[in-house]
VMD Tcl script that builds the backbone (N, CA, C; Angstrom):
set m [mol new atoms 405]
animate dup $m
set s [atomselect $m all]
$s set {name element resname resid chain x y z} {
  {N N MET 1 A 23.669 74.547 -90.715}
  {CA C MET 1 A 23.807 73.389 -91.036}
  {C C MET 1 A 23.195 72.197 -90.262}
  {N N GLY 2 A 22.640 71.133 -90.382}
  {CA C GLY 2 A 22.284 70.212 -89.321}
  {C C GLY 2 A 23.123 69.297 -89.136}
  {N N ALA 3 A 22.956 68.589 -88.249}
  {CA C ALA 3 A 23.485 67.270 -87.746}
  {C C ALA 3 A 24.131 66.048 -88.433}
  {N N ASP 4 A 25.036 65.574 -88.572}
  {CA C ASP 4 A 25.657 64.605 -89.104}
  {C C ASP 4 A 24.510 63.158 -89.119}
  {N N THR 5 A 24.108 63.037 -90.431}
  {CA C THR 5 A 23.020 61.838 -90.089}
  {C C THR 5 A 23.043 60.581 -90.835}
  {N N SER 6 A 24.674 60.373 -91.286}
  {CA C SER 6 A 25.317 59.617 -92.032}
  {C C SER 6 A 25.485 58.118 -91.067}
  {N N GLY 7 A 24.952 57.084 -91.495}
  {CA C GLY 7 A 25.137 55.967 -90.549}
  {C C GLY 7 A 23.877 55.765 -90.014}
  {N N TYR 8 A 22.534 56.462 -90.220}
  {CA C TYR 8 A 21.353 56.452 -89.759}
  {C C TYR 8 A 20.486 56.143 -90.553}
  {N N LEU 9 A 19.357 55.329 -90.213}
  {CA C LEU 9 A 18.354 54.832 -91.137}
  {C C LEU 9 A 17.126 55.463 -91.000}
  {N N GLN 10 A 16.457 55.871 -92.279}
  {CA C GLN 10 A 15.332 56.977 -91.801}
  {C C GLN 10 A 14.050 55.636 -91.905}
  {N N ILE 11 A 13.063 56.030 -91.167}
  {CA C ILE 11 A 11.995 54.994 -90.903}
  {C C ILE 11 A 11.678 53.791 -92.133}
  {N N GLY 12 A 11.602 54.553 -92.964}
  {CA C GLY 12 A 10.999 53.670 -94.544}
  {C C GLY 12 A 12.185 52.649 -94.653}
  {N N GLN 13 A 13.210 52.981 -94.381}
  {CA C GLN 13 A 14.511 51.981 -94.687}
  {C C GLN 13 A 14.453 51.021 -93.699}
  {N N VAL 14 A 14.258 51.250 -92.564}
  {CA C VAL 14 A 13.970 50.235 -91.225}
  {C C VAL 14 A 12.890 49.695 -91.366}
  {N N ALA 15 A 11.492 50.038 -91.889}
  {CA C ALA 15 A 10.680 49.337 -92.267}
  {C C ALA 15 A 10.544 48.160 -93.385}
  {N N GLU 16 A 11.440 48.473 -94.366}
  {CA C GLU 16 A 11.876 47.494 -95.294}
  {C C GLU 16 A 12.680 46.747 -94.808}
  {N N ARG 17 A 13.739 46.934 -93.981}
  {CA C ARG 17 A 14.275 45.912 -93.618}
  {C C ARG 17 A 13.899 45.328 -92.514}
  {N N THR 18 A 12.981 45.406 -91.482}
  {CA C THR 18 A 12.343 44.817 -90.637}
  {C C THR 18 A 11.303 43.773 -90.839}
  {N N GLU 19 A 10.385 44.222 -92.260}
  {CA C GLU 19 A 9.382 43.978 -92.587}
  {C C GLU 19 A 8.128 44.265 -91.560}
  {N N LEU 20 A 8.369 45.587 -91.008}
  {CA C LEU 20 A 7.555 46.218 -90.188}
  {C C LEU 20 A 6.619 47.217 -90.749}
  {N N SER 21 A 5.647 47.263 -90.362}
  {CA C SER 21 A 4.875 48.602 -90.907}
  {C C SER 21 A 5.124 50.031 -90.205}
  {N N LEU 22 A 5.043 51.068 -90.729}
  {CA C LEU 22 A 5.580 52.273 -90.316}
  {C C LEU 22 A 4.768 52.736 -88.894}
  {N N LYS 23 A 3.486 52.312 -88.974}
  {CA C LYS 23 A 2.782 52.227 -88.196}
  {C C LYS 23 A 3.008 51.727 -86.778}
  {N N SER 24 A 3.195 50.427 -87.004}
  {CA C SER 24 A 4.229 49.781 -85.736}
  {C C SER 24 A 5.276 50.292 -85.311}
  {N N ILE 25 A 6.172 50.948 -86.118}
  {CA C ILE 25 A 7.494 51.576 -85.725}
  {C C ILE 25 A 7.056 53.067 -85.040}
  {N N ARG 26 A 6.308 53.751 -85.494}
  {CA C ARG 26 A 5.797 54.854 -84.760}
  {C C ARG 26 A 5.306 54.675 -83.779}
  {N N HIS 27 A 4.343 53.396 -83.539}
  {CA C HIS 27 A 3.579 52.948 -81.915}
  {C C HIS 27 A 4.642 52.962 -81.233}
  {N N TRP 28 A 5.802 52.196 -81.609}
  {CA C TRP 28 A 6.448 51.879 -80.430}
  {C C TRP 28 A 7.401 52.687 -79.898}
  {N N ASP 29 A 7.407 53.787 -80.988}
  {CA C ASP 29 A 8.249 55.092 -80.453}
  {C C ASP 29 A 7.636 55.838 -79.386}
  {N N GLU 30 A 6.077 56.165 -79.861}
  {CA C GLU 30 A 5.435 56.960 -78.852}
  {C C GLU 30 A 4.995 56.019 -77.787}
  {N N VAL 31 A 5.102 54.686 -77.477}
  {CA C VAL 31 A 5.003 54.187 -76.140}
  {C C VAL 31 A 6.413 53.647 -75.717}
  {N N GLY 32 A 7.462 54.061 -76.029}
  {CA C GLY 32 A 8.770 53.978 -75.255}
  {C C GLY 32 A 9.366 52.588 -75.692}
  {N N LEU 33 A 8.980 51.755 -76.633}
  {CA C LEU 33 A 9.629 50.590 -76.952}
  {C C LEU 33 A 10.917 50.720 -77.469}
  {N N VAL 34 A 10.731 51.459 -78.698}
  {CA C VAL 34 A 11.859 51.806 -79.233}
  {C C VAL 34 A 12.003 53.175 -80.197}
  {N N GLN 35 A 12.761 54.002 -79.315}
  {CA C GLN 35 A 12.555 55.425 -79.961}
  {C C GLN 35 A 13.780 55.799 -80.559}
  {N N PRO 36 A 13.767 56.699 -81.884}
  {CA C PRO 36 A 14.989 56.833 -82.638}
  {C C PRO 36 A 16.270 57.314 -81.946}
  {N N SER 37 A 17.266 57.064 -82.430}
  {CA C SER 37 A 18.258 57.450 -81.752}
  {C C SER 37 A 18.521 59.015 -82.138}
  {N N ALA 38 A 17.972 59.405 -83.301}
  {CA C ALA 38 A 18.250 60.751 -83.621}
  {C C ALA 38 A 17.035 61.403 -84.663}
  {N N ARG 39 A 17.238 62.600 -84.515}
  {CA C ARG 39 A 15.982 63.248 -85.700}
  {C C ARG 39 A 16.916 64.238 -86.199}
  {N N SER 40 A 16.351 63.934 -87.830}
  {CA C SER 40 A 17.012 64.916 -88.862}
  {C C SER 40 A 16.520 66.446 -88.671}
  {N N ALA 41 A 17.124 67.188 -89.241}
  {CA C ALA 41 A 17.087 68.591 -89.076}
  {C C ALA 41 A 15.696 68.868 -89.227}
  {N N GLY 42 A 15.331 68.077 -90.391}
  {CA C GLY 42 A 13.419 68.079 -90.589}
  {C C GLY 42 A 12.638 67.783 -89.637}
  {N N GLY 43 A 13.150 66.913 -88.440}
  {CA C GLY 43 A 12.520 66.232 -87.481}
  {C C GLY 43 A 11.911 64.690 -87.907}
  {N N PHE 44 A 12.637 64.240 -88.933}
  {CA C PHE 44 A 12.263 62.716 -89.332}
  {C C PHE 44 A 12.926 61.651 -88.222}
  {N N ARG 45 A 12.439 60.851 -88.127}
  {CA C ARG 45 A 13.159 59.990 -86.851}
  {C C ARG 45 A 14.435 59.287 -87.891}
  {N N LEU 46 A 15.693 58.788 -86.920}
  {CA C LEU 46 A 16.506 58.246 -87.646}
  {C C LEU 46 A 16.938 57.284 -86.465}
  {N N TYR 47 A 17.243 55.729 -87.353}
  {CA C TYR 47 A 17.624 54.778 -86.192}
  {C C TYR 47 A 19.091 54.496 -86.622}
  {N N THR 48 A 19.534 53.595 -85.476}
  {CA C THR 48 A 20.814 53.155 -85.581}
  {C C THR 48 A 20.646 51.738 -85.948}
  {N N GLU 49 A 21.735 50.941 -86.264}
  {CA C GLU 49 A 21.735 49.322 -86.147}
  {C C GLU 49 A 21.249 48.690 -84.882}
  {N N THR 50 A 21.660 49.455 -83.917}
  {CA C THR 50 A 21.056 48.909 -82.594}
  {C C THR 50 A 19.548 48.720 -82.548}
  {N N ASP 51 A 19.009 50.020 -82.887}
  {CA C ASP 51 A 17.571 50.697 -82.954}
  {C C ASP 51 A 16.730 49.269 -83.614}
  {N N VAL 52 A 17.351 49.240 -84.819}
  {CA C VAL 52 A 16.807 48.015 -85.715}
  {C C VAL 52 A 17.023 46.434 -85.159}
  {N N GLU 53 A 18.027 46.303 -84.360}
  {CA C GLU 53 A 18.334 45.144 -83.259}
  {C C GLU 53 A 17.126 44.747 -82.531}
  {N N ARG 54 A 16.718 46.077 -82.123}
  {CA C ARG 54 A 15.687 45.925 -80.907}
  {C C ARG 54 A 14.379 45.392 -81.346}
  {N N MET 55 A 14.270 46.481 -82.754}
  {CA C MET 55 A 12.690 46.197 -83.382}
  {C C MET 55 A 12.666 44.858 -83.680}
  {N N LEU 56 A 13.924 44.053 -84.147}
  {CA C LEU 56 A 13.411 42.848 -84.571}
  {C C LEU 56 A 13.186 41.917 -83.528}
  {N N VAL 57 A 13.776 42.174 -82.137}
  {CA C VAL 57 A 13.335 41.570 -81.092}
  {C C VAL 57 A 11.946 41.581 -80.753}
  {N N ILE 58 A 11.573 42.780 -80.859}
  {CA C ILE 58 A 9.997 43.099 -80.738}
  {C C ILE 58 A 9.053 42.187 -81.806}
  {N N ARG 59 A 9.713 42.071 -82.711}
  {CA C ARG 59 A 9.111 41.569 -83.975}
  {C C ARG 59 A 8.874 40.152 -83.687}
  {N N ARG 60 A 9.855 39.305 -83.224}
  {CA C ARG 60 A 10.104 38.185 -82.725}
  {C C ARG 60 A 9.089 37.755 -81.639}
  {N N MET 61 A 8.558 38.673 -80.867}
  {CA C MET 61 A 7.966 38.871 -79.683}
  {C C MET 61 A 6.444 38.646 -79.943}
  {N N LYS 62 A 6.255 39.508 -80.655}
  {CA C LYS 62 A 4.819 39.832 -81.256}
  {C C LYS 62 A 3.715 38.485 -81.224}
  {N N PRO 63 A 4.315 37.589 -82.450}
  {CA C PRO 63 A 3.686 36.417 -82.636}
  {C C PRO 63 A 3.229 35.346 -81.686}
  {N N LEU 64 A 4.266 35.626 -80.333}
  {CA C LEU 64 A 4.245 35.024 -79.439}
  {C C LEU 64 A 3.215 35.183 -78.044}
  {N N GLY 65 A 2.778 36.489 -78.421}
  {CA C GLY 65 A 1.439 36.991 -77.450}
  {C C GLY 65 A 2.105 37.669 -76.454}
  {N N PHE 66 A 3.483 38.090 -76.334}
  {CA C PHE 66 A 4.037 39.107 -75.269}
  {C C PHE 66 A 3.142 40.497 -75.157}
  {N N THR 67 A 2.805 40.947 -74.234}
  {CA C THR 67 A 2.430 42.296 -74.267}
  {C C THR 67 A 3.476 43.326 -74.417}
  {N N LEU 68 A 2.810 44.633 -74.417}
  {CA C LEU 68 A 4.032 45.673 -74.857}
  {C C LEU 68 A 4.639 45.855 -73.501}
  {N N ALA 69 A 4.084 45.931 -72.266}
  {CA C ALA 69 A 4.698 45.976 -71.007}
  {C C ALA 69 A 5.764 44.839 -71.118}
  {N N GLU 70 A 5.520 43.567 -71.333}
  {CA C GLU 70 A 6.719 42.443 -71.491}
  {C C GLU 70 A 7.847 42.725 -72.335}
  {N N MET 71 A 7.305 43.046 -73.442}
  {CA C MET 71 A 8.577 43.910 -74.380}
  {C C MET 71 A 9.478 44.501 -74.140}
  {N N LYS 72 A 8.975 45.631 -73.185}
  {CA C LYS 72 A 9.462 46.437 -72.509}
  {C C LYS 72 A 10.585 45.869 -71.520}
  {N N GLN 73 A 9.885 45.108 -70.619}
  {CA C GLN 73 A 10.387 44.437 -69.667}
  {C C GLN 73 A 11.975 43.506 -69.878}
  {N N LEU 74 A 11.549 43.063 -71.151}
  {CA C LEU 74 A 12.566 42.207 -71.703}
  {C C LEU 74 A 13.600 42.853 -72.408}
  {N N LEU 75 A 13.099 44.309 -73.091}
  {CA C LEU 75 A 14.445 45.132 -73.626}
  {C C LEU 75 A 15.177 45.607 -72.297}
  {N N ASP 76 A 14.568 46.137 -71.538}
  {CA C ASP 76 A 15.437 46.169 -70.531}
  {C C ASP 76 A 16.160 45.488 -69.727}
  {N N ALA 77 A 15.855 44.098 -69.633}
  {CA C ALA 77 A 16.806 43.534 -68.911}
  {C C ALA 77 A 17.910 43.017 -69.969}
  {N N LEU 78 A 18.006 43.227 -71.407}
  {CA C LEU 78 A 18.896 43.036 -71.984}
  {C C LEU 78 A 19.807 44.082 -72.425}
  {N N ASP 79 A 19.200 45.364 -71.961}
  {CA C ASP 79 A 19.867 46.472 -71.775}
  {C C ASP 79 A 20.933 46.348 -70.713}
  {N N VAL 80 A 20.434 45.526 -69.227}
  {CA C VAL 80 A 21.248 45.521 -68.131}
  {C C VAL 80 A 22.336 44.522 -68.490}
  {N N LEU 81 A 22.296 43.836 -69.274}
  {CA C LEU 81 A 23.116 42.593 -69.669}
  {C C LEU 81 A 24.331 43.550 -70.546}
  {N N ASP 82 A 23.827 44.267 -71.229}
  {CA C ASP 82 A 24.793 44.964 -72.143}
  {C C ASP 82 A 25.538 46.185 -71.490}
  {N N GLU 83 A 24.831 46.525 -70.330}
  {CA C GLU 83 A 25.584 47.713 -69.672}
  {C C GLU 83 A 26.779 47.375 -68.899}
  {N N PRO 84 A 27.874 47.936 -69.378}
  {CA C PRO 84 A 29.221 47.596 -68.350}
  {C C PRO 84 A 29.197 48.021 -67.126}
  {N N ALA 85 A 28.430 49.007 -66.749}
  {CA C ALA 85 A 28.640 49.446 -65.264}
  {C C ALA 85 A 27.420 48.782 -64.308}
  {N N ALA 86 A 26.641 47.906 -65.073}
  {CA C ALA 86 A 25.907 46.886 -64.280}
  {C C ALA 86 A 26.285 46.340 -63.135}
  {N N THR 87 A 25.379 45.938 -61.932}
  {CA C THR 87 A 25.991 45.224 -60.917}
  {C C THR 87 A 25.928 44.074 -60.851}
  {N N ASP 88 A 26.592 43.154 -60.296}
  {CA C ASP 88 A 26.306 41.530 -60.220}
  {C C ASP 88 A 24.726 41.184 -60.227}
  {N N GLU 89 A 23.843 41.985 -59.073}
  {CA C GLU 89 A 22.793 41.651 -58.762}
  {C C GLU 89 A 21.734 42.270 -59.970}
  {N N GLN 90 A 22.143 42.934 -60.666}
  {CA C GLN 90 A 21.331 43.525 -61.792}
  {C C GLN 90 A 21.510 42.439 -62.910}
  {N N ARG 91 A 22.731 41.849 -62.826}
  {CA C ARG 91 A 22.762 41.062 -63.977}
  {C C ARG 91 A 22.074 39.415 -63.990}
  {N N GLU 92 A 22.280 39.271 -62.571}
  {CA C GLU 92 A 21.630 38.159 -62.196}
  {C C GLU 92 A 19.860 38.396 -62.140}
  {N N ALA 93 A 19.378 39.275 -61.946}
  {CA C ALA 93 A 17.987 39.799 -61.644}
  {C C ALA 93 A 17.586 39.764 -63.379}
  {N N ALA 94 A 18.431 40.508 -64.180}
  {CA C ALA 94 A 18.129 40.190 -65.520}
  {C C ALA 94 A 18.123 39.144 -66.099}
  {N N ARG 95 A 19.068 38.250 -65.829}
  {CA C ARG 95 A 19.237 36.711 -66.385}
  {C C ARG 95 A 17.845 35.883 -65.730}
  {N N ALA 96 A 17.278 36.063 -64.907}
  {CA C ALA 96 A 16.568 35.559 -64.027}
  {C C ALA 96 A 15.180 35.739 -64.967}
  {N N GLU 97 A 14.880 37.312 -65.156}
  {CA C GLU 97 A 13.631 37.676 -66.116}
  {C C GLU 97 A 13.856 36.874 -67.428}
  {N N LEU 98 A 15.038 36.959 -68.053}
  {CA C LEU 98 A 14.928 36.623 -69.446}
  {C C LEU 98 A 14.461 34.996 -69.543}
  {N N ALA 99 A 14.944 34.076 -68.082}
  {CA C ALA 99 A 14.736 32.679 -68.398}
  {C C ALA 99 A 13.149 32.561 -68.055}
  {N N GLY 100 A 12.592 33.569 -67.494}
  {CA C GLY 100 A 10.908 33.686 -67.402}
  {C C GLY 100 A 10.582 33.609 -68.857}
  {N N PHE 101 A 11.057 34.735 -69.544}
  {CA C PHE 101 A 10.564 34.922 -71.071}
  {C C PHE 101 A 10.961 33.767 -71.786}
  {N N ALA 102 A 12.112 32.972 -71.568}
  {CA C ALA 102 A 12.539 31.954 -72.613}
  {C C ALA 102 A 11.397 30.355 -72.256}
  {N N ASP 103 A 10.882 30.525 -70.802}
  {CA C ASP 103 A 9.943 29.671 -70.507}
  {C C ASP 103 A 8.408 30.016 -71.514}
  {N N LYS 104 A 8.109 31.149 -71.363}
  {CA C LYS 104 A 6.994 31.559 -71.847}
  {C C LYS 104 A 7.057 31.287 -73.322}
  {N N THR 105 A 8.305 31.794 -73.902}
  {CA C THR 105 A 8.654 31.654 -75.272}
  {C C THR 105 A 8.422 30.095 -75.799}
  {N N ARG 106 A 8.906 29.344 -75.050}
  {CA C ARG 106 A 8.624 27.709 -75.520}
  {C C ARG 106 A 7.491 27.167 -75.372}
  {N N ASP 107 A 6.461 27.836 -74.264}
  {CA C ASP 107 A 5.168 27.453 -74.377}
  {C C ASP 107 A 4.318 27.892 -75.423}
  {N N SER 108 A 4.604 29.161 -75.813}
  {CA C SER 108 A 3.773 29.964 -77.034}
  {C C SER 108 A 4.181 29.323 -78.262}
  {N N ALA 109 A 5.420 29.084 -78.397}
  {CA C ALA 109 A 5.876 28.217 -79.508}
  {C C ALA 109 A 5.094 26.892 -79.973}
  {N N GLN 110 A 5.144 26.214 -78.533}
  {CA C GLN 110 A 4.481 24.869 -78.939}
  {C C GLN 110 A 3.080 24.996 -79.258}
  {N N ARG 111 A 2.315 26.176 -78.502}
  {CA C ARG 111 A 0.648 26.164 -78.667}
  {C C ARG 111 A 0.674 26.671 -80.434}
  {N N LEU 112 A 1.477 27.427 -80.802}
  {CA C LEU 112 A 1.885 28.017 -82.253}
  {C C LEU 112 A 1.803 26.734 -82.958}
  {N N ARG 113 A 2.787 25.845 -82.491}
  {CA C ARG 113 A 2.879 24.769 -83.529}
  {C C ARG 113 A 1.503 23.844 -83.697}
  {N N ARG 114 A 1.056 23.525 -82.548}
  {CA C ARG 114 A -0.420 23.081 -82.467}
  {C C ARG 114 A -1.352 23.573 -83.277}
  {N N GLN 115 A -1.517 25.058 -83.471}
  {CA C GLN 115 A -2.443 25.775 -84.115}
  {C C GLN 115 A -2.007 25.394 -85.538}
  {N N LEU 116 A -0.525 25.594 -86.150}
  {CA C LEU 116 A -0.082 25.217 -87.465}
  {C C LEU 116 A -0.656 23.897 -87.935}
  {N N ALA 117 A -0.323 22.982 -86.934}
  {CA C ALA 117 A -0.971 21.695 -87.440}
  {C C ALA 117 A -2.344 21.483 -87.386}
  {N N TYR 118 A -3.148 22.062 -86.739}
  {CA C TYR 118 A -4.719 22.181 -87.021}
  {C C TYR 118 A -4.570 22.711 -88.328}
  {N N ALA 119 A -4.024 23.806 -88.921}
  {CA C ALA 119 A -4.397 24.375 -89.942}
  {C C ALA 119 A -4.049 23.894 -91.192}
  {N N GLU 120 A -2.917 22.951 -90.992}
  {CA C GLU 120 A -2.873 22.192 -92.151}
  {C C GLU 120 A -3.499 21.058 -92.414}
  {N N GLU 121 A -3.838 20.471 -91.331}
  {CA C GLU 121 A -4.969 19.471 -91.072}
  {C C GLU 121 A -6.197 19.940 -92.249}
  {N N PHE 122 A -6.811 21.127 -91.793}
  {CA C PHE 122 A -7.705 21.610 -92.167}
  {C C PHE 122 A -7.661 21.811 -93.920}
  {N N GLY 123 A -6.504 22.379 -94.053}
  {CA C GLY 123 A -6.087 22.645 -95.499}
  {C C GLY 123 A -6.267 21.231 -96.236}
  {N N ASP 124 A -5.797 20.006 -95.477}
  {CA C ASP 124 A -5.576 18.942 -96.197}
  {C C ASP 124 A -7.130 18.491 -96.642}
  {N N LEU 125 A -8.021 18.383 -95.539}
  {CA C LEU 125 A -9.329 18.174 -95.612}
  {C C LEU 125 A -10.067 18.985 -96.322}
  {N N LEU 126 A -9.732 20.285 -96.783}
  {CA C LEU 126 A -10.579 21.140 -97.890}
  {C C LEU 126 A -10.141 20.688 -99.144}
  {N N GLY 127 A -8.709 20.206 -99.278}
  {CA C GLY 127 A -8.193 19.776 -100.685}
  {C C GLY 127 A -8.717 18.520 -101.168}
  {N N ALA 128 A -8.884 17.887 -100.079}
  {CA C ALA 128 A -9.236 16.697 -100.506}
  {C C ALA 128 A -11.061 16.687 -100.847}
  {N N ARG 129 A -11.399 17.680 -100.039}
  {CA C ARG 129 A -13.061 17.545 -100.876}
  {C C ARG 129 A -13.349 18.277 -102.067}
  {N N THR 130 A -12.199 19.310 -102.145}
  {CA C THR 130 A -12.144 20.018 -103.355}
  {C C THR 130 A -11.690 19.305 -104.932}
  {N N ALA 131 A -10.796 18.365 -104.845}
  {CA C ALA 131 A -10.226 17.467 -105.603}
  {C C ALA 131 A -11.552 17.031 -106.599}
  {N N ALA 132 A -11.072 16.832 -107.748}
  {CA C ALA 132 A -11.733 16.245 -108.660}
  {C C ALA 132 A -12.187 14.738 -108.351}
  {N N PRO 133 A -13.271 14.343 -108.460}
  {CA C PRO 133 A -13.440 12.973 -107.998}
  {C C PRO 133 A -12.944 11.812 -109.252}
  {N N SER 134 A -12.261 10.811 -108.306}
  {CA C SER 134 A -12.104 9.813 -109.467}
  {C C SER 134 A -13.089 8.924 -110.066}
  {N N VAL 135 A -12.924 8.460 -111.389}
  {CA C VAL 135 A -14.020 8.162 -112.279}
  {C C VAL 135 A -13.763 6.386 -112.051}
}
mol reanalyze $m
mol bondsrecalc $m
mol representation Tube
mol addrep $m
């Protein structure tokens, strides 16, 4: 008989809940960003709610231009803050890292807002040019 897999989500369920592709989830496993917490008797990836939350953090980072290495660094810093045995020095270093990520996030969000404004401006221009002429 296999291990108890109740409480776990299969990769398809995770993909549906997170709006991520199976390919992305598998890739993040391969590069060590978010590895499944368990495997079924048949070898299928099984994920916990904590795993899903980690994937959602990564999903939020993707459009902001963070690299895979930065994503791993941020997840590691979050892990330190969640670790009861972490020292004060480790926690302080993790908070400093997160502050740097917060700064980069604000800069990236501002850049995306500018790009969105340009896209909306362009859409308005096209809309004006495609509207029926007034008589």
